[in-house]
Each structure stands twice: as C-alpha cells, then as structure tokens.
PDB file with one MODEL, atoms N, CA, C and O in Angstrom:
MODEL        1
ATOM      1  N   MET A   1      93.033  57.249 143.641  1.00  0.00           N
ATOM      2  CA  MET A   1      92.355  56.767 142.756  1.00  0.00           C
ATOM      3  C   MET A   1      92.680  56.257 141.434  1.00  0.00           C
ATOM      4  O   MET A   1      91.936  56.421 140.467  1.00  0.00           O
ATOM      5  N   MET A   2      94.186  55.417 141.376  1.00  0.00           N
ATOM      6  CA  MET A   2      94.868  55.152 140.199  1.00  0.00           C
ATOM      7  C   MET A   2      94.237  54.744 139.212  1.00  0.00           C
ATOM      8  O   MET A   2      93.735  53.622 139.268  1.00  0.00           O
ATOM      9  N   LYS A   3      94.084  55.598 137.970  1.00  0.00           N
ATOM     10  CA  LYS A   3      93.654  54.822 136.866  1.00  0.00           C
ATOM     11  C   LYS A   3      94.632  54.061 136.018  1.00  0.00           C
ATOM     12  O   LYS A   3      95.836  54.189 136.241  1.00  0.00           O
ATOM     13  N   ASN A   4      94.235  53.348 135.146  1.00  0.00           N
ATOM     14  CA  ASN A   4      94.900  52.182 134.599  1.00  0.00           C
ATOM     15  C   ASN A   4      95.508  53.037 133.502  1.00  0.00           C
ATOM     16  O   ASN A   4      95.084  52.579 132.440  1.00  0.00           O
ATOM     17  N   LYS A   5      96.511  54.333 133.218  1.00  0.00           N
ATOM     18  CA  LYS A   5      97.825  54.333 133.029  1.00  0.00           C
ATOM     19  C   LYS A   5      98.170  55.781 133.979  1.00  0.00           C
ATOM     20  O   LYS A   5      97.346  56.225 134.778  1.00  0.00           O
ATOM     21  N   VAL A   6      99.311  56.319 133.778  1.00  0.00           N
ATOM     22  CA  VAL A   6     100.177  57.197 134.401  1.00  0.00           C
ATOM     23  C   VAL A   6     101.184  57.739 133.167  1.00  0.00           C
ATOM     24  O   VAL A   6     101.697  56.914 132.411  1.00  0.00           O
ATOM     25  N   MET A   7     101.386  58.915 133.042  1.00  0.00           N
ATOM     26  CA  MET A   7     102.062  59.634 132.423  1.00  0.00           C
ATOM     27  C   MET A   7     103.247  59.874 133.046  1.00  0.00           C
ATOM     28  O   MET A   7     103.309  60.285 134.205  1.00  0.00           O
ATOM     29  N   ILE A   8     104.723  59.519 131.972  1.00  0.00           N
ATOM     30  CA  ILE A   8     106.067  59.624 132.782  1.00  0.00           C
ATOM     31  C   ILE A   8     106.509  60.075 132.294  1.00  0.00           C
ATOM     32  O   ILE A   8     106.237  59.924 131.103  1.00  0.00           O
ATOM     33  N   LYS A   9     107.643  61.098 132.631  1.00  0.00           N
ATOM     34  CA  LYS A   9     108.478  61.658 131.279  1.00  0.00           C
ATOM     35  C   LYS A   9     109.744  60.600 131.355  1.00  0.00           C
ATOM     36  O   LYS A   9     110.123  60.163 132.442  1.00  0.00           O
ATOM     37  N   ALA A  10     110.533  60.124 129.766  1.00  0.00           N
ATOM     38  CA  ALA A  10     111.269  58.980 129.952  1.00  0.00           C
ATOM     39  C   ALA A  10     112.515  59.824 129.630  1.00  0.00           C
ATOM     40  O   ALA A  10     112.508  60.302 128.495  1.00  0.00           O
ATOM     41  N   VAL A  11     113.331  60.039 130.216  1.00  0.00           N
ATOM     42  CA  VAL A  11     114.700  60.401 129.841  1.00  0.00           C
ATOM     43  C   VAL A  11     115.735  59.622 129.065  1.00  0.00           C
ATOM     44  O   VAL A  11     116.235  58.535 129.354  1.00  0.00           O
ATOM     45  N   PHE A  12     115.931  60.317 128.129  1.00  0.00           N
ATOM     46  CA  PHE A  12     117.264  59.310 128.073  1.00  0.00           C
ATOM     47  C   PHE A  12     118.809  60.529 127.461  1.00  0.00           C
ATOM     48  O   PHE A  12     119.059  61.392 126.619  1.00  0.00           O
ATOM     49  N   PRO A  13     119.276  59.975 128.304  1.00  0.00           N
ATOM     50  CA  PRO A  13     120.385  60.862 128.340  1.00  0.00           C
ATOM     51  C   PRO A  13     121.596  60.607 126.697  1.00  0.00           C
ATOM     52  O   PRO A  13     122.041  61.440 125.908  1.00  0.00           O
ATOM     53  N   SER A  14     121.744  59.248 126.763  1.00  0.00           N
ATOM     54  CA  SER A  14     122.299  58.615 125.518  1.00  0.00           C
ATOM     55  C   SER A  14     121.966  59.514 124.705  1.00  0.00           C
ATOM     56  O   SER A  14     122.756  60.443 124.875  1.00  0.00           O
ATOM     57  N   ILE A  15     120.852  59.895 123.498  1.00  0.00           N
ATOM     58  CA  ILE A  15     120.804  60.112 123.064  1.00  0.00           C
ATOM     59  C   ILE A  15     119.980  62.159 123.541  1.00  0.00           C
ATOM     60  O   ILE A  15     119.281  62.765 122.730  1.00  0.00           O
ATOM     61  N   ASP A  16     120.144  62.409 124.153  1.00  0.00           N
ATOM     62  CA  ASP A  16     119.951  64.507 125.062  1.00  0.00           C
ATOM     63  C   ASP A  16     117.915  64.429 124.601  1.00  0.00           C
ATOM     64  O   ASP A  16     117.316  65.381 124.101  1.00  0.00           O
ATOM     65  N   LYS A  17     117.366  63.284 124.897  1.00  0.00           N
ATOM     66  CA  LYS A  17     116.065  62.876 124.326  1.00  0.00           C
ATOM     67  C   LYS A  17     114.937  62.774 125.597  1.00  0.00           C
ATOM     68  O   LYS A  17     114.813  61.891 126.446  1.00  0.00           O
ATOM     69  N   GLU A  18     114.298  63.813 125.428  1.00  0.00           N
ATOM     70  CA  GLU A  18     112.595  62.843 126.711  1.00  0.00           C
ATOM     71  C   GLU A  18     111.421  63.650 126.151  1.00  0.00           C
ATOM     72  O   GLU A  18     111.047  64.759 125.769  1.00  0.00           O
ATOM     73  N   TYR A  19     111.034  62.181 126.380  1.00  0.00           N
ATOM     74  CA  TYR A  19     109.606  61.678 126.217  1.00  0.00           C
ATOM     75  C   TYR A  19     108.869  61.965 127.230  1.00  0.00           C
ATOM     76  O   TYR A  19     109.544  61.777 128.243  1.00  0.00           O
ATOM     77  N   ASP A  20     107.146  62.563 127.653  1.00  0.00           N
ATOM     78  CA  ASP A  20     105.881  62.427 128.218  1.00  0.00           C
ATOM     79  C   ASP A  20     104.927  60.714 127.519  1.00  0.00           C
ATOM     80  O   ASP A  20     104.550  60.689 126.347  1.00  0.00           O
ATOM     81  N   ILE A  21     104.722  59.625 128.359  1.00  0.00           N
ATOM     82  CA  ILE A  21     104.711  59.138 127.846  1.00  0.00           C
ATOM     83  C   ILE A  21     103.282  58.047 128.413  1.00  0.00           C
ATOM     84  O   ILE A  21     103.670  57.246 129.264  1.00  0.00           O
ATOM     85  N   LYS A  22     102.447  57.976 128.224  1.00  0.00           N
ATOM     86  CA  LYS A  22     101.642  57.091 129.520  1.00  0.00           C
ATOM     87  C   LYS A  22     101.793  55.953 129.089  1.00  0.00           C
ATOM     88  O   LYS A  22     102.020  55.490 127.972  1.00  0.00           O
ATOM     89  N   ILE A  23     101.543  55.237 130.789  1.00  0.00           N
ATOM     90  CA  ILE A  23     102.060  53.429 130.605  1.00  0.00           C
ATOM     91  C   ILE A  23     101.066  52.556 131.312  1.00  0.00           C
ATOM     92  O   ILE A  23     100.996  52.690 132.534  1.00  0.00           O
ATOM     93  N   PRO A  24     100.473  51.892 130.864  1.00  0.00           N
ATOM     94  CA  PRO A  24     100.434  50.677 131.954  1.00  0.00           C
ATOM     95  C   PRO A  24     100.290  50.296 133.133  1.00  0.00           C
ATOM     96  O   PRO A  24     100.335  49.068 133.208  1.00  0.00           O
ATOM     97  N   VAL A  25     100.092  50.947 134.365  1.00  0.00           N
ATOM     98  CA  VAL A  25     100.202  50.270 135.548  1.00  0.00           C
ATOM     99  C   VAL A  25     100.046  49.212 135.568  1.00  0.00           C
ATOM    100  O   VAL A  25     101.078  48.822 136.114  1.00  0.00           O
ATOM    101  N   ASN A  26      99.408  48.276 135.338  1.00  0.00           N
ATOM    102  CA  ASN A  26      99.038  47.057 135.522  1.00  0.00           C
ATOM    103  C   ASN A  26     100.771  45.841 134.768  1.00  0.00           C
ATOM    104  O   ASN A  26     101.151  44.723 135.116  1.00  0.00           O
ATOM    105  N   GLU A  27     101.356  46.879 133.638  1.00  0.00           N
ATOM    106  CA  GLU A  27     102.373  45.891 133.269  1.00  0.00           C
ATOM    107  C   GLU A  27     103.600  45.707 134.008  1.00  0.00           C
ATOM    108  O   GLU A  27     104.034  46.144 135.074  1.00  0.00           O
ATOM    109  N   LEU A  28     103.922  45.115 133.330  1.00  0.00           N
ATOM    110  CA  LEU A  28     105.965  44.560 133.952  1.00  0.00           C
ATOM    111  C   LEU A  28     106.581  45.892 133.705  1.00  0.00           C
ATOM    112  O   LEU A  28     106.358  46.551 132.690  1.00  0.00           O
ATOM    113  N   VAL A  29     107.258  46.210 134.544  1.00  0.00           N
ATOM    114  CA  VAL A  29     108.906  46.772 134.693  1.00  0.00           C
ATOM    115  C   VAL A  29     109.764  46.332 133.405  1.00  0.00           C
ATOM    116  O   VAL A  29     110.100  47.313 132.742  1.00  0.00           O
ATOM    117  N   TRP A  30     110.202  45.101 132.884  1.00  0.00           N
ATOM    118  CA  TRP A  30     110.673  44.704 131.866  1.00  0.00           C
ATOM    119  C   TRP A  30     109.931  45.386 130.607  1.00  0.00           C
ATOM    120  O   TRP A  30     110.150  46.257 129.765  1.00  0.00           O
ATOM    121  N   ARG A  31     109.283  44.801 130.845  1.00  0.00           N
ATOM    122  CA  ARG A  31     107.970  45.270 129.245  1.00  0.00           C
ATOM    123  C   ARG A  31     107.918  46.468 129.144  1.00  0.00           C
ATOM    124  O   ARG A  31     107.578  46.802 128.009  1.00  0.00           O
ATOM    125  N   VAL A  32     108.018  46.920 129.514  1.00  0.00           N
ATOM    126  CA  VAL A  32     107.834  48.971 129.472  1.00  0.00           C
ATOM    127  C   VAL A  32     108.781  49.370 128.891  1.00  0.00           C
ATOM    128  O   VAL A  32     108.713  49.928 127.796  1.00  0.00           O
ATOM    129  N   ASN A  33     109.746  49.170 129.471  1.00  0.00           N
ATOM    130  CA  ASN A  33     111.320  48.876 129.844  1.00  0.00           C
ATOM    131  C   ASN A  33     111.333  48.737 127.625  1.00  0.00           C
ATOM    132  O   ASN A  33     111.116  49.682 126.866  1.00  0.00           O
ATOM    133  N   LYS A  34     111.550  47.754 127.347  1.00  0.00           N
ATOM    134  CA  LYS A  34     111.609  46.782 126.207  1.00  0.00           C
ATOM    135  C   LYS A  34     110.792  47.992 125.276  1.00  0.00           C
ATOM    136  O   LYS A  34     111.565  48.688 124.617  1.00  0.00           O
ATOM    137  N   LEU A  35     109.161  48.364 125.127  1.00  0.00           N
ATOM    138  CA  LEU A  35     108.688  49.102 124.414  1.00  0.00           C
ATOM    139  C   LEU A  35     109.037  50.627 124.464  1.00  0.00           C
ATOM    140  O   LEU A  35     108.961  51.366 123.482  1.00  0.00           O
ATOM    141  N   ILE A  36     109.243  50.832 125.124  1.00  0.00           N
ATOM    142  CA  ILE A  36     109.745  52.484 125.054  1.00  0.00           C
ATOM    143  C   ILE A  36     110.751  52.622 124.349  1.00  0.00           C
ATOM    144  O   ILE A  36     110.736  53.533 123.522  1.00  0.00           O
ATOM    145  N   VAL A  37     112.057  51.669 124.472  1.00  0.00           N
ATOM    146  CA  VAL A  37     113.164  51.899 123.982  1.00  0.00           C
ATOM    147  C   VAL A  37     113.476  51.443 122.955  1.00  0.00           C
ATOM    148  O   VAL A  37     114.579  51.823 122.563  1.00  0.00           O
ATOM    149  N   LYS A  38     112.973  50.788 122.350  1.00  0.00           N
ATOM    150  CA  LYS A  38     112.274  50.156 121.009  1.00  0.00           C
ATOM    151  C   LYS A  38     111.778  51.198 119.991  1.00  0.00           C
ATOM    152  O   LYS A  38     112.041  51.387 118.803  1.00  0.00           O
ATOM    153  N   ALA A  39     110.753  51.967 121.110  1.00  0.00           N
ATOM    154  CA  ALA A  39     109.801  53.204 119.829  1.00  0.00           C
ATOM    155  C   ALA A  39     110.561  54.211 120.305  1.00  0.00           C
ATOM    156  O   ALA A  39     109.812  55.167 120.104  1.00  0.00           O
ATOM    157  N   VAL A  40     111.684  54.716 120.874  1.00  0.00           N
ATOM    158  CA  VAL A  40     112.543  55.721 121.257  1.00  0.00           C
ATOM    159  C   VAL A  40     113.366  55.959 120.430  1.00  0.00           C
ATOM    160  O   VAL A  40     113.575  57.111 120.051  1.00  0.00           O
ATOM    161  N   TYR A  41     113.935  55.041 120.024  1.00  0.00           N
ATOM    162  CA  TYR A  41     115.275  54.741 119.085  1.00  0.00           C
ATOM    163  C   TYR A  41     114.652  54.104 117.600  1.00  0.00           C
ATOM    164  O   TYR A  41     115.315  54.356 116.593  1.00  0.00           O
ATOM    165  N   ASP A  42     113.362  53.265 117.443  1.00  0.00           N
ATOM    166  CA  ASP A  42     112.633  53.454 116.065  1.00  0.00           C
ATOM    167  C   ASP A  42     112.430  55.041 115.234  1.00  0.00           C
ATOM    168  O   ASP A  42     112.593  55.356 114.055  1.00  0.00           O
ATOM    169  N   MET A  43     112.006  55.827 116.441  1.00  0.00           N
ATOM    170  CA  MET A  43     111.383  57.449 116.001  1.00  0.00           C
ATOM    171  C   MET A  43     112.926  58.422 116.219  1.00  0.00           C
ATOM    172  O   MET A  43     113.032  59.610 116.521  1.00  0.00           O
ATOM    173  N   ASN A  44     113.823  57.571 115.983  1.00  0.00           N
ATOM    174  CA  ASN A  44     114.708  58.694 116.139  1.00  0.00           C
ATOM    175  C   ASN A  44     115.956  58.137 115.204  1.00  0.00           C
ATOM    176  O   ASN A  44     117.001  58.769 115.047  1.00  0.00           O
ATOM    177  N   GLY A  45     115.609  56.548 114.472  1.00  0.00           N
ATOM    178  CA  GLY A  45     115.725  56.651 113.435  1.00  0.00           C
ATOM    179  C   GLY A  45     117.318  56.240 113.982  1.00  0.00           C
ATOM    180  O   GLY A  45     118.295  56.539 113.294  1.00  0.00           O
ATOM    181  N   ILE A  46     117.453  55.540 115.264  1.00  0.00           N
ATOM    182  CA  ILE A  46     118.724  54.898 115.774  1.00  0.00           C
ATOM    183  C   ILE A  46     118.797  53.779 116.206  1.00  0.00           C
ATOM    184  O   ILE A  46     118.450  53.692 117.384  1.00  0.00           O
ATOM    185  N   PRO A  47     119.367  52.116 115.347  1.00  0.00           N
ATOM    186  CA  PRO A  47     119.405  51.242 115.183  1.00  0.00           C
ATOM    187  C   PRO A  47     119.827  50.647 116.349  1.00  0.00           C
ATOM    188  O   PRO A  47     121.023  50.724 116.631  1.00  0.00           O
ATOM    189  N   ILE A  48     119.098  50.094 117.046  1.00  0.00           N
ATOM    190  CA  ILE A  48     119.483  49.143 118.398  1.00  0.00           C
ATOM    191  C   ILE A  48     118.807  47.403 118.464  1.00  0.00           C
ATOM    192  O   ILE A  48     117.767  46.909 118.029  1.00  0.00           O
ATOM    193  N   ASN A  49     119.723  46.966 119.060  1.00  0.00           N
ATOM    194  CA  ASN A  49     119.405  45.189 119.189  1.00  0.00           C
ATOM    195  C   ASN A  49     118.983  45.048 120.378  1.00  0.00           C
ATOM    196  O   ASN A  49     119.768  44.659 121.243  1.00  0.00           O
ATOM    197  N   ILE A  50     117.431  45.380 120.734  1.00  0.00           N
ATOM    198  CA  ILE A  50     116.339  44.521 122.028  1.00  0.00           C
ATOM    199  C   ILE A  50     116.952  43.647 122.527  1.00  0.00           C
ATOM    200  O   ILE A  50     117.204  44.024 123.672  1.00  0.00           O
ATOM    201  N   LYS A  51     117.370  42.649 122.357  1.00  0.00           N
ATOM    202  CA  LYS A  51     118.090  41.594 123.213  1.00  0.00           C
ATOM    203  C   LYS A  51     118.721  41.514 123.395  1.00  0.00           C
ATOM    204  O   LYS A  51     118.918  40.624 124.222  1.00  0.00           O
ATOM    205  N   ASP A  52     120.199  42.494 122.785  1.00  0.00           N
ATOM    206  CA  ASP A  52     121.368  42.659 123.613  1.00  0.00           C
ATOM    207  C   ASP A  52     121.370  43.889 124.117  1.00  0.00           C
ATOM    208  O   ASP A  52     121.728  43.769 125.289  1.00  0.00           O
ATOM    209  N   ASP A  53     121.162  45.028 123.867  1.00  0.00           N
ATOM    210  CA  ASP A  53     121.040  46.634 124.632  1.00  0.00           C
ATOM    211  C   ASP A  53     120.298  46.408 125.640  1.00  0.00           C
ATOM    212  O   ASP A  53     119.239  45.781 125.615  1.00  0.00           O
ATOM    213  N   LYS A  54     121.045  47.131 127.011  1.00  0.00           N
ATOM    214  CA  LYS A  54     120.013  46.275 128.279  1.00  0.00           C
ATOM    215  C   LYS A  54     119.956  47.879 128.953  1.00  0.00           C
ATOM    216  O   LYS A  54     121.024  48.434 129.211  1.00  0.00           O
ATOM    217  N   PHE A  55     118.244  48.793 129.296  1.00  0.00           N
ATOM    218  CA  PHE A  55     118.534  49.338 129.669  1.00  0.00           C
ATOM    219  C   PHE A  55     117.938  49.715 131.547  1.00  0.00           C
ATOM    220  O   PHE A  55     116.949  49.353 132.184  1.00  0.00           O
ATOM    221  N   LEU A  56     118.697  50.272 131.758  1.00  0.00           N
ATOM    222  CA  LEU A  56     118.193  50.730 133.908  1.00  0.00           C
ATOM    223  C   LEU A  56     117.397  52.045 133.510  1.00  0.00           C
ATOM    224  O   LEU A  56     117.545  52.962 132.702  1.00  0.00           O
ATOM    225  N   LEU A  57     116.172  51.554 134.809  1.00  0.00           N
ATOM    226  CA  LEU A  57     115.213  52.744 134.380  1.00  0.00           C
ATOM    227  C   LEU A  57     115.004  52.924 135.817  1.00  0.00           C
ATOM    228  O   LEU A  57     114.358  52.038 136.378  1.00  0.00           O
ATOM    229  N   ILE A  58     115.475  54.006 136.589  1.00  0.00           N
ATOM    230  CA  ILE A  58     115.793  55.044 137.434  1.00  0.00           C
ATOM    231  C   ILE A  58     114.958  56.484 137.885  1.00  0.00           C
ATOM    232  O   ILE A  58     115.128  57.488 137.194  1.00  0.00           O
ATOM    233  N   ASN A  59     114.387  56.512 138.639  1.00  0.00           N
ATOM    234  CA  ASN A  59     114.281  57.273 139.671  1.00  0.00           C
ATOM    235  C   ASN A  59     114.746  58.699 138.922  1.00  0.00           C
ATOM    236  O   ASN A  59     115.498  58.086 138.164  1.00  0.00           O
ATOM    237  N   LYS A  60     114.873  59.695 138.621  1.00  0.00           N
ATOM    238  CA  LYS A  60     115.241  61.174 138.791  1.00  0.00           C
ATOM    239  C   LYS A  60     115.541  61.590 139.634  1.00  0.00           C
ATOM    240  O   LYS A  60     116.659  62.105 139.623  1.00  0.00           O
ATOM    241  N   THR A  61     114.783  61.625 140.814  1.00  0.00           N
ATOM    242  CA  THR A  61     114.661  62.275 141.662  1.00  0.00           C
ATOM    243  C   THR A  61     115.432  61.610 143.185  1.00  0.00           C
ATOM    244  O   THR A  61     116.027  62.064 144.162  1.00  0.00           O
ATOM    245  N   SER A  62     115.030  60.395 142.710  1.00  0.00           N
ATOM    246  CA  SER A  62     115.081  59.205 144.514  1.00  0.00           C
ATOM    247  C   SER A  62     116.349  58.724 144.106  1.00  0.00           C
ATOM    248  O   SER A  62     117.307  58.920 144.854  1.00  0.00           O
ATOM    249  N   GLY A  63     116.512  58.089 142.971  1.00  0.00           N
ATOM    250  CA  GLY A  63     117.420  57.308 142.044  1.00  0.00           C
ATOM    251  C   GLY A  63     117.337  55.715 142.364  1.00  0.00           C
ATOM    252  O   GLY A  63     118.213  54.851 142.411  1.00  0.00           O
ATOM    253  N   GLU A  64     116.052  55.680 142.549  1.00  0.00           N
ATOM    254  CA  GLU A  64     115.893  53.680 143.378  1.00  0.00           C
ATOM    255  C   GLU A  64     116.009  53.236 141.420  1.00  0.00           C
ATOM    256  O   GLU A  64     115.486  53.536 140.347  1.00  0.00           O
ATOM    257  N   ILE A  65     116.741  52.626 141.822  1.00  0.00           N
ATOM    258  CA  ILE A  65     116.752  51.207 140.298  1.00  0.00           C
ATOM    259  C   ILE A  65     115.325  50.328 139.908  1.00  0.00           C
ATOM    260  O   ILE A  65     115.040  49.490 140.763  1.00  0.00           O
ATOM    261  N   TYR A  66     114.639  50.385 139.048  1.00  0.00           N
ATOM    262  CA  TYR A  66     113.181  49.549 139.285  1.00  0.00           C
ATOM    263  C   TYR A  66     114.062  47.954 138.598  1.00  0.00           C
ATOM    264  O   TYR A  66     114.965  47.605 137.839  1.00  0.00           O
ATOM    265  N   ARG A  67     113.056  47.442 139.483  1.00  0.00           N
ATOM    266  CA  ARG A  67     113.608  46.070 139.017  1.00  0.00           C
ATOM    267  C   ARG A  67     112.346  45.615 137.845  1.00  0.00           C
ATOM    268  O   ARG A  67     111.219  46.091 137.712  1.00  0.00           O
ATOM    269  N   ASN A  68     112.923  44.685 137.202  1.00  0.00           N
ATOM    270  CA  ASN A  68     112.498  44.238 136.596  1.00  0.00           C
ATOM    271  C   ASN A  68     110.965  43.251 136.528  1.00  0.00           C
ATOM    272  O   ASN A  68     110.201  43.401 135.574  1.00  0.00           O
ATOM    273  N   ASN A  69     110.806  42.739 137.108  1.00  0.00           N
ATOM    274  CA  ASN A  69     110.268  41.937 137.883  1.00  0.00           C
ATOM    275  C   ASN A  69     108.884  42.764 138.559  1.00  0.00           C
ATOM    276  O   ASN A  69     108.126  41.969 139.114  1.00  0.00           O
ATOM    277  N   ASP A  70     108.507  43.944 138.601  1.00  0.00           N
ATOM    278  CA  ASP A  70     107.619  44.632 139.652  1.00  0.00           C
ATOM    279  C   ASP A  70     106.673  44.655 138.628  1.00  0.00           C
ATOM    280  O   ASP A  70     106.942  44.588 137.429  1.00  0.00           O
ATOM    281  N   ALA A  71     105.655  44.743 139.075  1.00  0.00           N
ATOM    282  CA  ALA A  71     104.488  45.796 138.262  1.00  0.00           C
ATOM    283  C   ALA A  71     104.470  47.358 138.665  1.00  0.00           C
ATOM    284  O   ALA A  71     104.824  47.757 139.774  1.00  0.00           O
ATOM    285  N   ILE A  72     104.077  48.071 137.773  1.00  0.00           N
ATOM    286  CA  ILE A  72     104.783  49.593 137.318  1.00  0.00           C
ATOM    287  C   ILE A  72     103.496  49.700 138.980  1.00  0.00           C
ATOM    288  O   ILE A  72     103.920  50.318 139.956  1.00  0.00           O
ATOM    289  N   ILE A  73     102.462  49.234 139.030  1.00  0.00           N
ATOM    290  CA  ILE A  73     101.620  49.607 140.243  1.00  0.00           C
ATOM    291  C   ILE A  73     102.039  49.697 141.923  1.00  0.00           C
ATOM    292  O   ILE A  73     101.702  50.366 142.899  1.00  0.00           O
ATOM    293  N   ASP A  74     103.417  48.091 141.462  1.00  0.00           N
ATOM    294  CA  ASP A  74     103.465  47.877 142.840  1.00  0.00           C
ATOM    295  C   ASP A  74     105.326  49.472 142.944  1.00  0.00           C
ATOM    296  O   ASP A  74     106.183  49.511 143.828  1.00  0.00           O
ATOM    297  N   THR A  75     105.272  49.900 142.370  1.00  0.00           N
ATOM    298  CA  THR A  75     106.464  51.115 142.355  1.00  0.00           C
ATOM    299  C   THR A  75     105.554  52.825 142.782  1.00  0.00           C
ATOM    300  O   THR A  75     104.422  53.309 142.791  1.00  0.00           O
ATOM    301  N   ASN A  76     107.395  53.297 143.169  1.00  0.00           N
ATOM    302  CA  ASN A  76     106.155  54.530 143.041  1.00  0.00           C
ATOM    303  C   ASN A  76     106.333  55.558 142.047  1.00  0.00           C
ATOM    304  O   ASN A  76     106.568  56.750 142.245  1.00  0.00           O
ATOM    305  N   ILE A  77     106.158  54.802 140.684  1.00  0.00           N
ATOM    306  CA  ILE A  77     105.649  55.640 139.438  1.00  0.00           C
ATOM    307  C   ILE A  77     104.646  56.284 139.639  1.00  0.00           C
ATOM    308  O   ILE A  77     103.776  55.696 140.282  1.00  0.00           O
ATOM    309  N   ARG A  78     104.429  57.337 139.308  1.00  0.00           N
ATOM    310  CA  ARG A  78     102.946  58.189 139.126  1.00  0.00           C
ATOM    311  C   ARG A  78     102.946  58.572 138.058  1.00  0.00           C
ATOM    312  O   ARG A  78     103.569  58.264 137.042  1.00  0.00           O
ATOM    313  N   ASN A  79     101.922  59.560 138.386  1.00  0.00           N
ATOM    314  CA  ASN A  79     102.074  60.348 137.540  1.00  0.00           C
ATOM    315  C   ASN A  79     102.936  61.991 137.754  1.00  0.00           C
ATOM    316  O   ASN A  79     102.841  62.837 138.643  1.00  0.00           O
ATOM    317  N   GLY A  80     103.807  61.924 136.434  1.00  0.00           N
ATOM    318  CA  GLY A  80     105.057  63.521 136.893  1.00  0.00           C
ATOM    319  C   GLY A  80     106.047  62.677 136.858  1.00  0.00           C
ATOM    320  O   GLY A  80     107.088  63.115 136.368  1.00  0.00           O
ATOM    321  N   THR A  81     106.040  61.107 137.397  1.00  0.00           N
ATOM    322  CA  THR A  81     107.893  60.348 137.287  1.00  0.00           C
ATOM    323  C   THR A  81     108.296  60.483 136.678  1.00  0.00           C
ATOM    324  O   THR A  81     107.692  60.283 135.624  1.00  0.00           O
ATOM    325  N   GLU A  82     109.745  60.967 136.570  1.00  0.00           N
ATOM    326  CA  GLU A  82     110.723  61.061 135.686  1.00  0.00           C
ATOM    327  C   GLU A  82     111.801  60.094 136.057  1.00  0.00           C
ATOM    328  O   GLU A  82     112.368  60.080 137.150  1.00  0.00           O
ATOM    329  N   ILE A  83     112.090  59.098 134.825  1.00  0.00           N
ATOM    330  CA  ILE A  83     112.095  57.790 134.292  1.00  0.00           C
ATOM    331  C   ILE A  83     113.733  58.169 134.040  1.00  0.00           C
ATOM    332  O   ILE A  83     113.434  58.953 133.140  1.00  0.00           O
ATOM    333  N   VAL A  84     115.029  58.254 134.079  1.00  0.00           N
ATOM    334  CA  VAL A  84     116.387  58.559 133.897  1.00  0.00           C
ATOM    335  C   VAL A  84     116.298  56.731 132.931  1.00  0.00           C
ATOM    336  O   VAL A  84     115.944  55.792 133.644  1.00  0.00           O
ATOM    337  N   PHE A  85     116.652  56.393 131.295  1.00  0.00           N
ATOM    338  CA  PHE A  85     116.824  55.205 130.781  1.00  0.00           C
ATOM    339  C   PHE A  85     118.275  54.635 130.349  1.00  0.00           C
ATOM    340  O   PHE A  85     118.491  54.428 129.155  1.00  0.00           O
ATOM    341  N   LEU A  86     119.380  54.352 131.433  1.00  0.00           N
ATOM    342  CA  LEU A  86     120.462  53.994 131.314  1.00  0.00           C
ATOM    343  C   LEU A  86     120.641  53.311 130.831  1.00  0.00           C
ATOM    344  O   LEU A  86     120.133  52.252 131.201  1.00  0.00           O
ATOM    345  N   ARG A  87     121.851  53.289 129.100  1.00  0.00           N
ATOM    346  CA  ARG A  87     122.230  52.081 128.688  1.00  0.00           C
ATOM    347  C   ARG A  87     123.667  51.041 129.980  1.00  0.00           C
ATOM    348  O   ARG A  87     124.870  51.055 130.241  1.00  0.00           O
ATOM    349  N   GLU A  88     122.939  50.625 130.199  1.00  0.00           N
ATOM    350  CA  GLU A  88     123.437  49.175 131.042  1.00  0.00           C
ATOM    351  C   GLU A  88     125.046  48.254 129.997  1.00  0.00           C
ATOM    352  O   GLU A  88     125.057  47.469 129.049  1.00  0.00           O
ATOM    353  N   THR A  89     126.101  48.870 130.785  1.00  0.00           N
ATOM    354  CA  THR A  89     127.733  48.544 130.282  1.00  0.00           C
ATOM    355  C   THR A  89     128.204  46.958 130.552  1.00  0.00           C
ATOM    356  O   THR A  89     129.337  46.590 130.242  1.00  0.00           O
TER     357      THR A  89
ENDMDL
END
C-alpha cells in the first residue's frame, strides 16, 4: 500500500544539483513542479521567475514526460524515482 508521500530524487542538470525530496502523492504534477523548482532555486540563491520559467518533469529511466494535470499517484512516480527537471525553451 502506498503512503501519502514518496521520496524522489530531483535532478537539476541546469545547475548540476540533485536532491532527495518527499512529495505528496495526492498533489498535481504542476504544483509539485512549481514548489520544488522555487525551493531549489531559492536554496541556491538563483533568481527565478516562477511564472515564466517552465520546467518539464521527465522520468530519468523511462524518458516519460509527466503531464501537468496528472496526480502524482496516477503516474509511475514511486519511492526512488529519479525525476529530471528540464527547463523548457
């Protein structure tokens, strides 16, 4: 049975950083995306415009790109999943 949070590895190639982060499974992908990006950039002292800077969430193993309106629980994101945060151009 799945708990209410899963531990992922968030990979940010643009700043060469990786973080282990717990995310709620009942949250939508776009909300998790924005919260993690803002937190990571704030922690590293890098300015970001959260409204204009968009990131794709990509499964590092399968290459799957997660859709913004999917709930985490409805994706294949589980404990230990590595998610690459790629800035959209």
